[in-house]
BANUKOL-254225 format. One line per 5 residues: their letters; for each residue x, y, z of N, C-alpha, C. Coordinates in steps of 0.001 Angstrom, whole numbers, plus 500000, padded with zeros to 6 digits. Example, Ala and Ser with C-alpha at 12.3 -4.5 7.8 and 13.67 -1.06 7.14 Angstrom:
<sites>
AS) 513190:494310:507800:512300:495500:507800:513200:496700:507800 | 512850:497750:507080:513670:498940:507140:512900:500030:507870 $
</sites>
This chain:
<sites>
MDEKV) 414234:399380:072855:415460:399849:073508:416233:398670:074116 | 415479:397750:074783:416116:396578:075378:416786:395716:074320 | 416139:395624:073162:416714:394832:072083:418036:395412:071602 | 418107:396753:071531:419346:397416:071117:420458:397169:072131 | 420083:397208:073412:421078:396980:074461:421609:395556:074385 $
RSATM) 420675:394584:074188:421090:393188:074078:422000:392966:072874 | 421646:393607:071763:422459:393475:070546:423856:394052:070763 | 423897:395221:071405:425200:395856:071671:426032:395002:072619 | 425364:394410:073623:426067:393562:074584:426647:392329:073908 | 425843:391690:073050:426307:390512:072329:427491:390843:071433 $
ATKEE) 427401:392004:070748:428494:392419:069866:429773:392648:070662 | 429621:393257:071859:430786:393509:072707:431408:392202:073178 | 430573:391233:073564:431084:389936:074006:431826:389222:072889 | 431280:389304:071673:431943:388675:070537:433295:389325:070257 | 433338:390676:070360:434600:391385:070149:435625:390991:071211 $
MAELT) 435176:390891:072469:436084:390499:073548:436603:389080:073341 | 435717:388181:072903:436150:386803:072655:437176:386744:071535 | 436957:387548:070495:437902:387582:069376:439247:388154:069817 | 439219:389220:070637:440461:389817:071136:441217:388836:072035 | 440468:388087:072866:441097:387102:073742:441779:386006:072933 $
NQLKR) 441088:385533:071895:441681:384500:071033:442906:385032:070293 | 442823:386288:069860:443954:386890:069163:445156:387019:070097 | 444888:387404:071357:445958:387519:072346:446620:386176:072593 | 445801:385112:072671:446347:383773:072885:447219:383344:071715 | 446773:383669:070484:447573:383310:069308:448910:384039:069312 $
LTSEV) 448865:385341:069626:450105:386133:069646:451047:385630:070735 | 450476:385301:071903:451299:384779:073000:451965:383476:072593 | 451199:382615:071932:451757:381337:071467:452874:381558:070457 | 452692:382520:069550:453719:382812:068552:455000:383315:069212 | 454835:384178:070226:456009:384703:070939:456752:383571:071638 $
EVKNA) 456022:382663:072269:456661:381545:072968:457401:380635:071998 | 456798:380403:070823:457469:379579:069812:458750:380262:069336 | 458663:381586:069124:459837:382338:068668:460946:382303:069711 | 460581:382509:070989:461584:382475:072063:462229:381102:072172 | 461421:380048:072019:461961:378686:072084:462931:378435:070940 $
AEEAA) 462598:378969:069748:463488:378805:068602:464800:379549:068818 | 464717:380768:069375:465931:381545:069657:466810:380821:070669 | 466175:380255:071700:466935:379541:072727:467616:378313:072145 | 466874:377574:071284:467452:376379:070669:468634:376736:069778 | 468493:377853:069021:469588:378283:068147:470813:378683:068961 $
MRGEL) 470584:379420:070052:471696:379843:070910:472364:378631:071545 | 471552:377662:071985:472111:376476:072604:472950:375691:071601 | 472488:375652:070345:473251:374963:069310:474577:375645:069038 | 474555:376987:068971:475790:377739:068737:476782:377520:069875 | 476258:377537:071118:477139:377366:072273:477692:375949:072348 $
TEATA) 476878:374977:072009:477351:373596:072005:478492:373423:071014 | 478344:374054:069858:479403:373987:068841:480647:374728:069308 | 480419:375891:069969:481559:376705:070409:482345:376041:071526 | 481653:375216:072341:482321:374601:073490:482503:373091:073306 | 482562:372660:072051:482648:371216:071775:483919:370599:072358 $
MASLT) 484972:371380:072451:486252:370830:072877:486543:371052:074356 | 485816:371960:075014:486115:372271:076416:484884:372860:077086 | 484881:372846:078440:483779:373426:079202:483820:374941:079086 | 482653:375545:079177:482544:376991:079047:483061:377681:080301 | 483848:378724:080138:484320:379559:081244:484178:381016:080845 $
YEALH) 484353:381907:081840:484231:383327:081518:485347:383800:080593 | 486439:383043:080499:487534:383417:079607:487123:383324:078137 | 486007:382644:077861:485500:382591:076482:485070:383964:075995 | 484923:384926:076928:484512:386293:076569:485710:387228:076397 | 486924:386723:076582:488121:387568:076468:488198:388148:075058 $
PKTGN) 488444:389461:074946:488406:390111:073621:489454:389616:072629 | 490531:388992:073110:491578:388532:072202:491652:387008:072111 | 491595:386368:073259:491790:384915:073269:490493:384123:073420 | 489368:384820:073551:488104:384148:073778:487485:383580:072513 | 486320:382972:072679:485599:382400:071554:485170:383501:070595 $
EHMRK) 485376:383287:069306:485113:384323:068302:483660:384775:068316 | 482740:383850:068558:481320:384204:068577:480922:384918:069869 | 481386:384421:071003:480925:384926:072293:481549:386254:072683 | 482800:386480:072304:483470:387709:072739:482872:388963:072118 | 482071:388792:071077:481411:389939:070446:480061:390245:071094 $
RVSNY) 479619:389357:071976:478284:389490:072560:478344:389286:074075 | 479252:389985:074725:479455:389806:076165:478168:390082:076940 | 477472:391159:076620:476264:391514:077366:475150:390490:077186 | 475163:389772:076067:474140:388744:075831:474316:387537:076750 | 475545:387306:077200:475833:386125:077999:476108:386427:079469 $
AFFRS) 476583:387637:079777:477001:387924:081152:476498:389269:081665 | 475546:389903:080972:474921:391167:081359:475834:392373:081169 | 477061:392317:081645:477956:393475:081578:478409:393719:080150 | 478714:394964:079848:478941:395371:078462:480259:394874:077893 | 481217:394611:078745:482530:394203:078237:483172:393202:079196 $
YKTLV) 484172:392508:078674:484943:391552:079480:485627:392280:080637 | 486152:393454:080381:486848:394230:081412:485906:394573:082566 | 484680:394967:082237:483700:395300:083272:483310:394068:084069 | 483175:392934:083388:482836:391687:084070:483922:391308:085067 | 485182:391408:084665:486297:391073:085560:486326:392037:086752 $
AFFEF) 486047:393311:086504:485989:394283:087600:484898:393894:088598 | 483779:393401:088102:482695:392944:088978:483160:391758:089811 | 483867:390815:089185:484410:389680:089931:485337:390165:091050 | 486158:391144:090742:487111:391653:091735:486394:392281:092921 | 485272:392967:092668:484478:393513:093765:483921:392388:094641 $
LEVGG) 483450:391323:093993:482884:390208:094740:483931:389509:095603 | 485185:389574:095171:486266:388874:095877:486841:389659:097038 | 486430:390929:097199:486960:391742:098295:486615:391087:099634 | 487608:390931:100486:487390:390317:101796:487176:388818:101752 | 487423:388213:100593:487261:386770:100465:485817:386302:100431 $
ALGAV) 484872:387226:100149:483447:386872:100186:483096:385808:099157 | 483564:385985:097925:483202:385052:096863:483769:383657:097128 | 484986:383605:097628:485621:382316:097880:485026:381560:099062 | 484229:382262:099890:483671:381628:101086:482299:381010:100847 | 481770:381110:099645:480440:380568:099354:480465:379050:099439 $
RLRRG) 479489:378475:100130:479370:377023:100171:478154:376599:099358 | 478225:375431:098802:477144:374971:097934:475898:374629:098736 | 474781:375059:098232:473478:374868:098861:472830:373606:098308 | 472329:372765:099210:471661:371543:098778:470139:371667:098832 | 469649:372621:099580:468208:372799:099695:467900:373928:100644 $
AEDDA) 466610:374215:100845:466201:375330:101690:466691:375156:103130 | 466825:373893:103583:467269:373663:104961:468704:374112:105183 | 469496:374193:104108:470893:374626:104231:471007:376113:104547 | 469969:376906:104205:470051:378347:104403:470226:378713:105877 | 469697:377868:106770:469789:378152:108204:470829:377281:108899 $
DDRPD) 471608:376549:108117:472596:375627:108678:473991:376184:108450 | 474611:376663:109513:475927:377292:109389:477044:376423:109975 | 476812:375143:110146:477853:374284:110718:479068:374237:109805 | 480258:374457:110330:481465:374461:109493:481718:373129:108805 | 481258:371993:109410:481517:370703:108791:480691:370491:107538 $
KKTRQ) 479677:371388:107309:478865:371272:106115:479492:371993:104928 | 480532:372755:105194:481152:373539:104129:481908:372652:103149 | 481667:372888:101863:482331:372088:100832:483739:372618:100590 | 484692:371728:100498:486060:372151:100235:486168:372790:098857 | 486916:373915:098760:487042:374640:097503:487676:373786:096425 $
GARSL) 488661:372956:096802:489354:372171:095797:488500:371078:095178 | 487386:370726:095843:486536:369650:095355:485508:370150:094344 | 485501:371431:094034:484455:372007:093196:484789:371907:091714 | 483723:371776:090932:483875:371656:089476:484096:373008:088816 | 483568:374075:089422:483700:375415:088861:484453:376320:089831 $
TPRDS) 485256:377207:089304:485894:378224:090129:484827:379220:090561 | 485078:380008:091616:484089:381001:092042:483688:381963:090922 | 484645:382416:090133:484309:383340:089046:483422:382663:087998 | 483761:381444:087652:482953:380727:086667:481569:380396:087225 | 481464:380248:088531:480162:379993:089153:479257:381212:089007 $
IFFVL) 479833:382400:089216:479059:383628:089019:478698:383792:087544 | 479626:383490:086670:479353:383564:085234:478235:382590:084862 | 478222:381423:085472:477169:380436:085224:475796:381011:085574 | 475692:381678:086720:474421:382288:087131:474013:383395:086160 | 474944:384291:085843:474648:385377:084909:474247:384830:083542 $
FVLRT) 474909:383767:083126:474631:383139:081833:473192:382620:081788 | 472759:381923:082833:471397:381384:082876:470371:382515:082924 | 470629:383540:083740:469704:384669:083842:469581:385410:082517 | 470711:385604:081878:470737:386456:080682:470226:385738:079431 | 470549:384461:079297:470161:383733:078081:468801:383065:078201 $
GIDVV) 468371:382782:079425:467100:382093:079604:467189:380599:079373 | 468371:380077:079107:468534:378629:078932:468354:377942:080284 | 467576:376868:080321:467337:376155:081575:468652:375696:082196 | 468654:375628:083525:469849:375191:084246:470279:373801:083785 | 469312:372902:083557:469659:371533:083146:470293:371502:081758 $
DASPL) 469944:372483:080913:470538:372540:079582:471873:373278:079589 | 472012:374264:080493:473255:375030:080564:474356:374262:081296 | 473975:373386:082205:474969:372677:083022:476000:371918:082195 | 475600:371126:081174:476615:370400:080385:477608:371325:079686 | 477173:372546:079348:478088:373487:078708:479224:373878:079645 $
FGLDD) 478957:373826:080943:479964:374182:081951:480609:372944:082570 | 480337:371771:081990:480937:370543:082500:480302:370038:083770 | 479017:370354:084003:478315:369946:085216:477192:368971:084881 | 476845:368123:085841:475637:367315:085662:474437:368125:086170 | 473230:367598:085974:472024:368353:086320:471976:368731:087795 $
SSGSR) 472288:367779:088668:472219:368016:090105:473220:369080:090546 | 474461:368959:090062:475490:369942:090423:475139:371320:089883 | 474606:371360:088653:474224:372639:088065:473182:373349:088897 | 472191:372628:089394:471151:373229:090228:471730:373759:091530 | 472665:373002:092117:473288:373440:093366:474135:374685:093161 $
YFSSY) 474907:374716:092091:475725:375903:091816:474846:377118:091555 | 473786:376924:090782:472924:378061:090445:472253:378633:091691 | 471639:377785:092499:470928:378285:093678:471893:378875:094707 | 473066:378262:094885:474032:378752:095874:474562:380131:095513 | 474997:380287:094287:475604:381567:093894:474552:382624:093577 $
LCFLH) 473335:382216:093239:472242:383177:093126:471950:383790:094492 | 471883:382953:095528:471659:383458:096888:472806:384369:097333 | 474026:383993:096964:475167:384857:097300:475048:386211:096613 | 474733:386213:095319:474576:387478:094598:473474:388328:095215 | 472392:387701:095633:471306:388455:096247:471774:389140:097525 $
EWLSA) 472488:388414:098369:472976:388992:099619:474001:390093:099363 | 474896:389860:098413:475950:390846:098130:475351:392122:097541 | 474478:391984:096566:473869:393158:095941:472980:393920:096923 | 472303:393190:097806:471464:393839:098813:472313:394700:099745 | 473508:394206:100069:474409:394974:100935:474998:396176:100198 $
EFPTP) 475229:396029:098898:475809:397115:098111:474816:398233:097828 | 473524:397908:097818:472506:398910:097505:471513:399017:098652 | 471955:399610:099779:471051:399789:100920:470036:400900:100636 | 469101:401064:101522:468084:402101:101360:468738:403477:101457 | 468637:404308:100410:469247:405643:100467:468491:406560:101422 $
SKEQI) 469205:407512:101958:468591:408465:102885:467762:409490:102116 | 466979:410247:102836:466158:411306:102247:467045:412323:101534 | 468174:412655:102155:469091:413626:101549:469702:413102:100256 | 470043:411802:100243:470592:411196:099025:469586:411247:097875 | 468338:410943:098177:467301:410925:097150:467101:412317:096565 $
IAATP) 466993:413313:097431:466763:414685:096960:467952:415168:096136 | 469174:414843:096583:470375:415275:095856:470472:414614:094491 | 469991:413374:094362:470096:412630:093100:468958:412942:092143 | 467895:413584:092627:466735:413878:091777:467036:415067:090868 | 466894:414923:089552:467145:416044:088635:466176:417203:088895 $
DRFKN) 466634:418398:088599:465812:419588:088837:464488:419526:088086 | 464503:418901:086899:463273:418869:086097:462202:417970:086717 | 462579:417135:087682:461604:416277:088350:461113:416892:089660 | 461833:417898:090138:461451:418508:091407:460246:419424:091208 | 459406:419461:092221:458179:420288:092199:457177:419842:091140 $
KIPNW) 457355:418623:090601:456327:418087:089709:455026:417899:090478 | 455166:417407:091725:454044:417352:092652:454237:418537:093596 | 453451:419594:093447:453691:420844:094196:453854:420622:095695 | 454922:421206:096231:455205:421225:097673:455640:419871:098239 | 455948:418898:097367:456371:417586:097843:457640:417135:097116 $
DLQLI) 458539:416526:097879:459718:415890:097278:459389:414435:096987 | 459765:413972:095798:459487:412595:095408:460434:411624:096106 | 459885:410504:096582:460723:409451:097140:460709:408203:096270 | 459524:407674:095941:459426:406406:095236:458397:406462:094111 | 458656:405672:093082:457669:405393:092035:457533:403875:092026 $
FDATE) 456360:403355:092381:456261:401905:092538:455064:401323:091795 | 455167:400023:091544:454124:399288:090837:454381:397805:091046 | 453508:396975:090525:453687:395526:090571:453826:395000:089149 | 454563:393921:088992:454701:393272:087693:454469:391775:087883 | 454000:391109:086837:453652:389696:086937:454405:388875:085903 $
FRTEF) 454768:387652:086314:455446:386720:085429:454619:385438:085347 | 454400:384951:084136:453578:383766:083947:454246:382520:084517 | 453406:381617:084994:453899:380342:085512:453250:379197:084737 | 453784:378020:084934:453118:376825:084442:451799:376644:085195 | 450861:375929:084595:449621:375628:085296:449886:374543:086333 $
PEDLM) 449618:374828:087604:449831:373804:088641:448719:372757:088627 | 449042:371579:089098:448042:370515:089165:447132:370676:090381 | 447662:371196:091475:446875:371377:092688:445890:372534:092517 | 444632:372302:092804:443602:373318:092588:443800:374535:093480 | 444203:374317:094732:444412:375439:095649:445548:376340:095150 $
VYRTL) 446633:375718:094687:447752:376495:094134:447298:377239:092885 | 446483:376580:092060:445957:377209:090840:445168:378467:091186 | 444297:378370:092194:443491:379524:092585:444370:380646:093148 | 445418:380264:093860:446318:381273:094442:447089:382018:093360 | 447484:381319:092317:448309:381914:091266:447486:382550:090142 $
WSAYK) 446190:382252:090079:445404:382752:088951:445257:384277:089017 | 445629:384943:087924:445537:386399:087825:444369:386776:086916 | 443372:387450:087478:442236:387898:086672:442674:388957:085669 | 443761:389658:085986:444256:390715:085099:444965:390116:083886 | 445806:389107:084112:446573:388486:083026:445858:387287:082393 $
HWTTV) 444774:386822:083047:444059:385634:082568:445007:384437:082436 | 445847:384286:083446:446830:383204:083465:447288:383039:084903 | 447974:381952:085207:448596:381812:086518:449922:382571:086515 | 450121:383395:087523:451307:384260:087570:451836:384373:088997 | 453071:384854:089098:453603:385332:090372:453738:386847:090243 $
KMLGA) 453382:387525:091309:453391:388991:091300:454544:389493:092158 | 455323:390422:091602:456452:391017:092309:456231:392520:092424 | 456545:393060:093570:456440:394502:093785:457806:395138:093553 | 457820:396284:092912:459078:396983:092652:458910:398485:092794 | 459951:399151:093245:459914:400611:093385:461279:401174:093031 $
IYPCP) 461265:402299:092345:462511:402975:091970:462511:404390:092527 | 463667:405012:092467:463826:406378:092945:463817:407346:091758 | 463509:408610:092006:463352:409567:090895:464658:410142:090369 | 465724:409317:090264:467014:409830:089752:467042:410119:088245 | 466361:409443:087331:465355:408408:087599:465949:407005:087517 $
GGFCA) 465456:406131:088385:465878:404741:088390:466524:404360:089696 | 466734:403067:089885:467428:402581:091064:466554:401744:091966 | 466861:400442:092028:466229:399553:092993:467177:399405:094181 | 466653:399455:095395:467479:399114:096551:467057:397740:097048 | 467727:397251:098089:467449:395897:098572:465996:395738:098997 $
QTADP) 465391:396802:099526:464017:396720:100011:462986:396951:098914 | 463336:397742:097898:462351:398027:096845:462378:396987:095729 | 463407:396129:095701:463409:394962:094804:463102:393752:095674 | 461938:393766:096277:461554:392780:097282:461478:391381:096667 | 462199:390403:097225:462181:389048:096656:460929:388244:097003 $
TAFGG) 459984:388847:097739:458752:388136:098080:457886:387973:096836 | 457559:386739:096492:456720:386459:095325:455299:386173:095796 | 454356:386983:095335:452960:386800:095690:452239:386053:094568 | 451178:385363:094909:450357:384718:093894:449626:385758:093065 | 449331:385411:091807:448672:386357:090921:447315:386811:091414 $
AAGDV) 446676:386027:092304:445364:386400:092829:445457:387511:093869 | 446644:387774:094383:446810:388802:095419:446600:390196:094834 | 445937:391047:095577:445687:392412:095124:446874:393320:095387 | 446879:394469:094736:447985:395407:094899:448084:395933:096330 | 446936:396186:096952:446943:396752:098311:447528:395781:099328 $
PCTLA) 447044:394532:099420:447646:393614:100408:449112:393301:100128 | 449501:393260:098848:450916:393018:098518:451785:394145:099060 | 451310:395380:098900:452076:396535:099373:452168:396544:100887 | 451053:396250:101560:451046:396248:103025:451950:395167:103595 | 452101:394056:102852:452941:392951:103317:454407:393114:102932 $
SPLMG) 454718:394100:102129:456083:394288:101631:456876:395224:102545 | 458208:395275:102380:459016:396206:103175:458804:397668:102798 | 458050:397918:101734:457870:399276:101226:457308:400218:102285 | 456371:399721:103086:455733:400583:104079:456719:401075:105133 | 457779:400327:105351:458769:400739:106335:459795:401724:105801 $
LLEDQ) 459738:402017:104495:460720:402921:103884:460228:404351:103783 | 458928:404571:103992:458323:405866:103704:458900:406966:104588 | 459389:408012:103942:459963:409157:104645:458882:410196:104929 | 458982:410827:106081:458034:411878:106457:458157:413070:105508 | 457019:413641:105146:456953:414831:104287:457555:414593:102903 $
MCSLA) 457369:413387:102380:457751:413101:101003:456568:412475:100284 | 456718:412255:098969:455607:411801:098142:456044:410607:097304 | 455136:409662:097083:455387:408528:096196:454267:408422:095169 | 454578:407830:094031:453624:407713:092930:453296:406249:092671 | 452029:405986:092329:451604:404613:092040:450445:404645:091058 $
DKGFT) 449993:403454:090676:448865:403331:089758:447553:403405:090545 | 446438:403392:089819:445125:403574:090444:444784:402494:091454 | 445305:401286:091242:444935:400181:092121:445496:400283:093526 | 446476:401145:093743:447132:401255:095053:446431:402310:095907 | 445238:401983:096358:444436:402923:097163:444842:402811:098628 $
LHAEF) 445972:403421:098947:446554:403317:100286:446780:404694:100909 | 445910:405626:100584:446128:407006:101033:446149:407114:102556 | 445220:406431:103229:445158:406529:104688:446406:405936:105331 | 446848:404776:104828:448032:404124:105396:449288:404966:105185 | 449408:405590:104021:450563:406449:103754:450483:407731:104584 $
AAKGH) 449283:408301:104691:449117:409547:105454:449458:409334:106922 | 449182:408130:107440:449506:407842:108839:451004:407916:109094 | 451793:407777:108046:453252:407874:108160:453772:409243:107716 | 452848:410197:107522:453249:411533:107091:453715:411585:105653 | 453259:410617:104859:453703:410467:103477:452513:410639:102544 $
YLAIP) 452734:411328:101421:451649:411587:100467:451738:410596:099308 | 450632:409924:099028:450548:408995:097906:449747:409645:096792 | 450351:409760:095620:449689:410358:094460:449398:409274:093428 | 448124:409139:093070:447721:408201:092022:446849:408945:091020 | 446715:408446:089782:445849:409122:088806:444420:409237:089318 $
MYAYN) 443714:410256:088849:442370:410548:089324:441364:409482:088888 | 440402:409222:089768:439283:408346:089439:438115:409188:088926 | 437350:408624:088007:436117:409281:087554:434975:408771:088431 | 434341:409677:089155:433232:409283:090026:431957:409097:089216 | 430939:408503:089854:429675:408252:089173:429094:409532:088575 $
KQKSF) 428682:409427:087333:428048:410515:086590:428970:411712:086366 | 430272:411527:086637:431225:412611:086382:431604:412599:084911 | 431290:413652:084181:431484:413685:082736:432929:413989:082346 | 433598:414771:083172:434980:415118:082831:435730:415547:084086 | 437065:415562:083963:437907:416030:085053:438073:417546:084968 $
TIEDS) 438423:418141:086089:438793:419552:086073:440158:419696:085405 | 440504:420899:085027:441804:421148:084403:442933:420742:085347 | 442745:421041:086651:443782:420711:087627:443944:419208:087776 | 442805:418487:087831:442872:417025:087961:443508:416380:086739 | 443172:416888:085558:443750:416341:084330:445253:416571:084288 $
AMSHT) 445675:417757:084709:447108:418082:084713:447862:417193:085698 | 447254:416944:086875:447899:416094:087873:448006:414657:087371 | 446932:414134:086766:446970:412772:086237:448019:412640:085146 | 448154:413665:084318:449163:413647:083255:450567:413632:083856 | 450790:414439:084891:452099:414488:085541:452460:413140:086161 $
IGHLR) 451500:412540:086872:451737:411247:087505:452016:410186:086447 | 451206:410182:085369:451405:409208:084298:452756:409355:083629 | 453196:410609:083445:454497:410848:082815:455633:410302:083672 | 455553:410495:084986:456617:410030:085870:456566:408512:086062 | 455363:407938:085988:455227:406489:086175:455794:405697:084990 $
IYIEE) 456043:406361:083903:456660:405684:082766:457987:405038:083183 | 458670:405664:084139:460006:405200:084494:459989:403861:085229 | 458945:403572:086004:458887:402253:086649:458623:401183:085596 | 457856:401503:084568:457634:400555:083476:458929:400315:082702 | 459718:401364:082532:461005:401218:081854:461970:400394:082706 $
AFRRV) 461895:400578:084028:462741:399780:084928:462363:398297:084847 | 461066:398013:084810:460620:396625:084660:461033:396063:083299 | 461041:396910:082278:461469:396448:080948:462922:395994:080996 | 463758:396735:081699:465167:396335:081824:465291:394992:082543 | 464469:394779:083563:464499:393498:084268:464103:392376:083316 $
REFKI) 463085:392618:082495:462599:391590:081572:463564:391333:080415 | 464586:392151:080274:465604:391866:079264:466430:390636:079645 | 466377:390239:080908:466958:388965:081307:466009:387895:080785 | 466475:387095:079850:465583:386202:079115:465016:385068:079950 | 465470:384934:081182:464892:383920:082041:463414:384207:082290 $
FRKQV) 462999:385490:082128:461609:385863:082343:460756:385721:081081 | 461362:385329:079977:460589:385173:078753:459836:383847:078701 | 460162:382971:079624:459508:381669:079667:458629:381598:080914 | 457718:380654:080900:456875:380455:082063:457709:379933:083229 | 457413:380449:084417:458107:379997:085619:457636:378587:085952 $
KMSQL) 458580:377683:086143:458232:376304:086492:457847:376215:087971 | 456987:375263:088285:456588:375065:089673:457799:374769:090560 | 458783:374092:090002:459981:373741:090770:460876:374944:091037 | 460594:376082:090375:461429:377277:090526:460777:378337:091417 | 459592:378061:091944:458878:379075:092716:459640:379512:093959 $
DLIGK) 460452:378615:094534:461188:378988:095744:462321:379963:095456 | 462762:380030:094198:463894:380903:093854:463495:382104:093000 | 462266:382138:092464:461913:383180:091499:461996:384575:092115 | 461721:384688:093419:461830:385991:094074:463255:386507:094078 | 464200:385633:094385:465605:386039:094385:466098:386291:092958 $
VYSVC) 465594:385519:091994:465952:385765:090592:465533:387165:090190 | 464301:387531:090511:463800:388882:090195:464625:389953:090899 | 464895:389743:092187:465628:390744:092959:467039:390944:092423 | 467744:389847:092116:469106:389951:091574:469107:390681:090243 | 468178:390329:089353:468116:390992:088045:467816:392472:088201 $
ALLTN) 466900:392816:089117:466558:394220:089337:467749:395003:089888 | 468446:394431:090872:469586:395132:091472:470748:395263:090490 | 470913:394294:089598:471976:394394:088600:471756:395567:087652 | 470495:395919:087407:470224:397042:086496:470719:398370:087059 | 471071:398421:088355:471633:399652:088918:472984:399994:088298 $
FQTLL) 473632:399002:087683:474915:399265:087033:474732:399849:085625 | 473492:399950:085171:473223:400548:083863:473033:402047:083990 | 472932:402728:082855:472787:404178:082869:471415:404578:083402 | 471259:405865:083719:469989:406386:084206:468876:406096:083202 | 467650:405957:083702:466519:405675:082820:466270:406831:081855 $
EKDPN) 466637:408022:082267:466640:409178:081359:468024:409794:081449 | 468789:409685:080387:470199:410066:080430:470384:411531:080781 | 471409:411783:081572:471786:413147:081939:472589:413739:080790 | 472112:414831:080159:472846:415398:079022:474258:415860:079385 | 474466:416175:080669:475795:416612:081098:476751:415450:081351 $
DPHIS) 476189:414254:081567:477003:413067:081807:476204:411851:081351 | 476119:411629:080042:475231:410583:079510:475618:409159:079897 | 476838:408941:080392:477288:407594:080714:477223:407274:082204 | 476747:408211:083022:476696:407963:084456:475663:406880:084758 | 476006:405990:085670:475105:404890:086017:474212:405289:087185 $
IAERL) 473172:404487:087403:472272:404716:088530:473036:404573:089842 | 473919:403574:089924:474698:403352:091143:475574:404562:091478 | 476155:405168:090457:476988:406349:090683:476152:407535:091150 | 475008:407754:090506:474188:408908:090812:473572:408817:092209 | 473025:407670:092567:472279:407572:093820:473130:407128:094993 $
WGFHR) 474052:406198:094771:474845:405648:095886:476292:406146:095870 | 476659:406940:094875:477997:407509:094862:479093:406561:094490 | 478761:405478:093753:479800:404557:093267:480721:405313:092332 | 482011:405027:092403:482979:405668:091512:483274:404779:090313 | 483539:405414:089174:483893:404671:087968:485229:403965:088178 $
</sites>
């Protein structure tokens, strides 16, 4: 009997080793493919902008670049040039966009001295083109140092423009998408989602997602970033959406980046999520989020799929039905993360030099997806966006 067990164990280890090697090969192939796509796009853009620096006017449907104007969403996220300009106009309300000053480093974030403000006339990019530059880098995944020459910038200036206007977008989007009230959430939740969890109104569907990083040289940093789940060094981001379905708010698209070694429970306890929980409402999560006592202390019910206890051969019909319901609704947080990952900046490994900004990059990309349609389209209004449904934005 022992010999059979040893043989089975060895066979299982060999299968796991083969699967691990296969995963590494597939990952390598994907990275090579993404690098080739980026190089091809960079070549096309270099050819398209050979005579002048790139501006958002290259997306104009009549006078813009013939190649770029057909692919507005590929370069600037928004579906059309008209929508992009409307977004610029929103940013310019009250002179907010024009008041942005260039950031030189983390120390500038707390430095509000007026003498540090850069004169607008001395800038290489207009405010609108600066926002387009950020959207372009996020959407295409081209490194800032490679995208900068396309916009007529050197490497140093490109980094300053990217970090400055990324921080501005984060602050602006956070203000535009505040935490919705309990009444707003219930009103925006479709009838087919109500009473899925008997006697409870849904508030949040949350989970964590991880993005691969470069291998750090420092051993302590390596241990902090190492993810046993991904078998790689990663940064972990927490995200939560509302059951509209969809919608990240400023608090649920938390810009805090945790190391891959951090567990789901401590990440959740350290996030703003715990401060959002409404009394007598319910949230859904995966099995790893064993926070029932902490949620119950706030009068909030946490529903996760059922665990199989020792020697338990099967679930009851009720437990199976509940796990199926939770799993069906949790699909939407995975779909929300998929939309975030459509920003090609996440297709590459996060560089060590980008760790200070990766949280804001994730948050901005997540909040921008609120301008897209619902995760499950409303048959009565298939074009309504998440922002319209949950926050009452008008078309």
